[in-house]
NUGUTOR-749409 format. One line per 5 residues: number of its first residue (from 1); for each residue x, y, z of N, C-alpha, C. Coordinates in steps of 0.001 Angstrom, whole numbers. Example, Ala and Ser with C-alpha at 12.3 -4.5 7.8 and 13.67 -1.06 7.14 Angstrom:
1 = 13190:-5690:7800:12300:-4500:7800:13200:-3300:7800; 12850:-2250:7080:13670:-1060:7140:12900:30:7870 .
***
This chain:
1 = -22518:10828:34063:-21611:10896:32933:-22351:9890:31716; -22284:10456:30602:-23017:9597:29495:-22186:8557:29148; -22671:7367:28653:-22051:6320:28183:-21628:6762:26778; -20164:6606:26462:-19795:6943:25048:-19124:5614:24532; -19646:5356:23349:-19159:4377:22524:-17807:4321:22024 .
6 = -17073:3296:22236:-15760:3394:21635:-15771:3154:20142; -14882:3998:19441:-14754:3995:18049:-14000:2682:17744; -14683:1907:16604:-14106:807:16152:-13425:1226:14789; -12156:887:14744:-11602:1276:13321:-11447:37:12503; -11722:45:11331:-11659:-1232:10416:-10268:-1702:10272 .
11 = -10052:-3038:10126:-8681:-3479:10117:-8346:-3531:8668; -9310:-3445:7600:-8875:-3634:6313:-9616:-2522:5597; -9004:-2042:4339:-9508:-1152:3388:-9639:-1813:2293; -10391:-1500:1245:-10585:-2145:-139:-9687:-1346:-1205; -9636:-2086:-2385:-8753:-1340:-3346:-9278:-48:-3847 .
16 = -10665:2:-3849:-11297:1282:-4259:-11141:2222:-3284; -11035:2061:-1972:-10800:3114:-1024:-9486:3448:-1135; -8473:2599:-1169:-7203:2831:-1481:-6879:3654:-2576; -7443:3187:-3631:-7314:4223:-5065:-7908:5665:-4919; -8938:5776:-4129:-9448:7227:-3926:-8745:7834:-2941 .
21 = -8302:7362:-1814:-7289:8073:-729:-6045:8644:-1507; -5556:7923:-2428:-4145:8245:-3102:-4330:8864:-4568; -5393:8798:-4991:-5671:9495:-6228:-4961:8781:-7467; -4889:7275:-7471:-4421:6542:-8468:-5337:5571:-8957; -5301:5420:-10204:-6320:4090:-10467:-6184:2843:-10039 .
26 = -7164:2193:-9853:-7009:768:-9298:-5958:29:-10091; -5985:180:-11421:-5095:-505:-12391:-3653:-291:-11749; -3177:825:-11334:-1884:1103:-10935:-1608:120:-9645; -2600:86:-8646:-2299:-757:-7546:-2309:-2084:-7934; -3225:-2650:-8928:-2999:-4015:-9290:-1677:-4268:-9916 .
31 = -1042:-3416:-10759:189:-3486:-11377:1268:-3856:-10406; 1360:-3003:-9171:2304:-3068:-8292:1988:-4475:-7411; 865:-4939:-7196:585:-6203:-6707:1180:-7346:-7683; 790:-7262:-8943:1331:-8152:-9663:2919:-8141:-9797; 3584:-7000:-9722:4950:-6979:-9804:5534:-7464:-8263 .
36 = 4567:-7781:-7373:5173:-8262:-6276:5744:-7258:-5107; 5343:-5835:-5465:5575:-5007:-4423:4963:-5018:-3107; 3746:-5161:-2944:2977:-5377:-2042:1653:-6341:-2223; 1229:-7090:-1377:198:-8192:-1683:-1133:-7861:-590; -2120:-7684:-1092:-3412:-7786:-291:-3749:-9274:405 .
41 = -4637:-9104:1491:-5162:-10350:1813:-6509:-10440:751; -6771:-11703:533:-7992:-12008:-226:-8972:-12465:739; -10103:-11677:915:-11259:-12140:1607:-12469:-12281:755; -12664:-13494:502:-13782:-13865:-607:-13068:-13543:-1977; -13800:-12888:-2847:-13051:-12412:-3944:-12730:-11113:-3859 .
46 = -12788:-10362:-2843:-12270:-8945:-2687:-10741:-8966:-2171; -10144:-7891:-2598:-8818:-7396:-2222:-9011:-6673:-857; -8391:-6924:40:-8406:-6108:1457:-6898:-5939:1745; -6729:-4678:2098:-5403:-4205:2459:-5432:-3871:3869; -4540:-4369:4684:-4557:-4012:6139:-4178:-2649:6226 .
51 = -5064:-1991:7229:-4873:-688:7409:-3422:-272:7974; -2811:-1128:8616:-1476:-1116:9236:-440:-1007:8287; -839:-1688:7033:46:-1426:5754:-186:-295:5087; -1190:504:5183:-1683:1610:4334:-725:2801:4353; 36:2886:5352:1245:4026:5283:2291:3497:4438 .
56 = 2712:2322:4473:3860:1743:3749:3378:1749:2132; 2053:1619:1912:1594:1575:628:1494:2923:130; 1068:3785:665:1106:5222:559:2270:5646:86; 3469:5450:785:4891:5754:750:5216:5158:-791; 5000:3857:-957:5404:3415:-2230:4782:4232:-3519 .
61 = 3275:4298:-3317:2639:5031:-4498:3224:6600:-4657; 3629:7057:-3522:4190:8259:-3681:5549:8462:-4378; 6316:7265:-3997:7538:7215:-4885:7463:6694:-6236; 6386:6036:-6455:6132:5492:-7883:5678:6747:-8617; 5011:7598:-7971:4656:8902:-8994:5913:9852:-9187 .
66 = 6973:9679:-8485:8222:10494:-8811:8919:9966:-10047; 8463:8756:-10416:9008:7957:-11515:10815:7936:-11469; 11127:7836:-10376:12572:7658:-10146:12989:6321:-9762; 12120:5578:-9110:12501:4121:-8521:11950:3081:-9508; 12773:1989:-9627:12393:829:-10352:11383:-71:-9403 .
71 = 10802:-944:-10052:9947:-1977:-9261:10785:-2633:-8077; 11985:-2864:-8265:12718:-3424:-7270:12960:-2408:-6326; 13297:-1181:-6522:13486:-9:-5523:12213:134:-4712; 11048:9:-5241:9848:116:-4504:9541:-837:-3667; 9913:-2255:-3950:9951:-3271:-2997:10690:-3109:-1844 .
76 = 11756:-2415:-1968:12691:-1997:-908:11970:-1153:171; 11393:-65:-551:10670:1003:274:9624:355:1215; 8978:-648:210:7679:-1138:1070:8347:-2121:2151; 9274:-3173:1992:9663:-4164:2877:10449:-3506:4059; 11393:-2684:3670:12269:-2107:4556:11978:-808:5041 .
81 = 10954:-120:4580:10526:1358:5127:11745:2296:5055; 12566:2088:3971:13584:3087:3833:13860:3133:2060; 14664:4287:1756:14945:4215:343:15910:3331:-57; 15965:2931:-1177:16949:1673:-1737:18278:2221:-1857; 19227:1518:-1725:20765:1934:-1878:20972:900:-3115 .
86 = 22332:1269:-3565:22841:562:-4746:23077:-985:-4414; 23419:-1298:-3084:23586:-2631:-2682:22370:-3284:-2872; 21111:-2534:-2433:19900:-3315:-2573:19571:-3729:-3999; 19928:-3028:-4941:19475:-3207:-6078:20533:-3995:-7075; 21665:-4441:-6466:22485:-5166:-7223:22397:-6854:-7173 .
***
């Protein structure tokens, strides 16, 4: 039986990879960072996003494209993995 290398999945993705994956400008991602919706890890001078958070970030970016949610609502979506209620926003 031939030896098969185990596939190593990266732990982080860059802002440019995230931008390309979700078809949004990097400035949009930076805006939501500065608003405190989500934060990358800084490794050297580069922004690195945990792959484990990529699904949550994708959900926020999709919600942001709908233009229904405020920044506070987007924070709830990211932090709590659910849509915001009136109680969350008051």
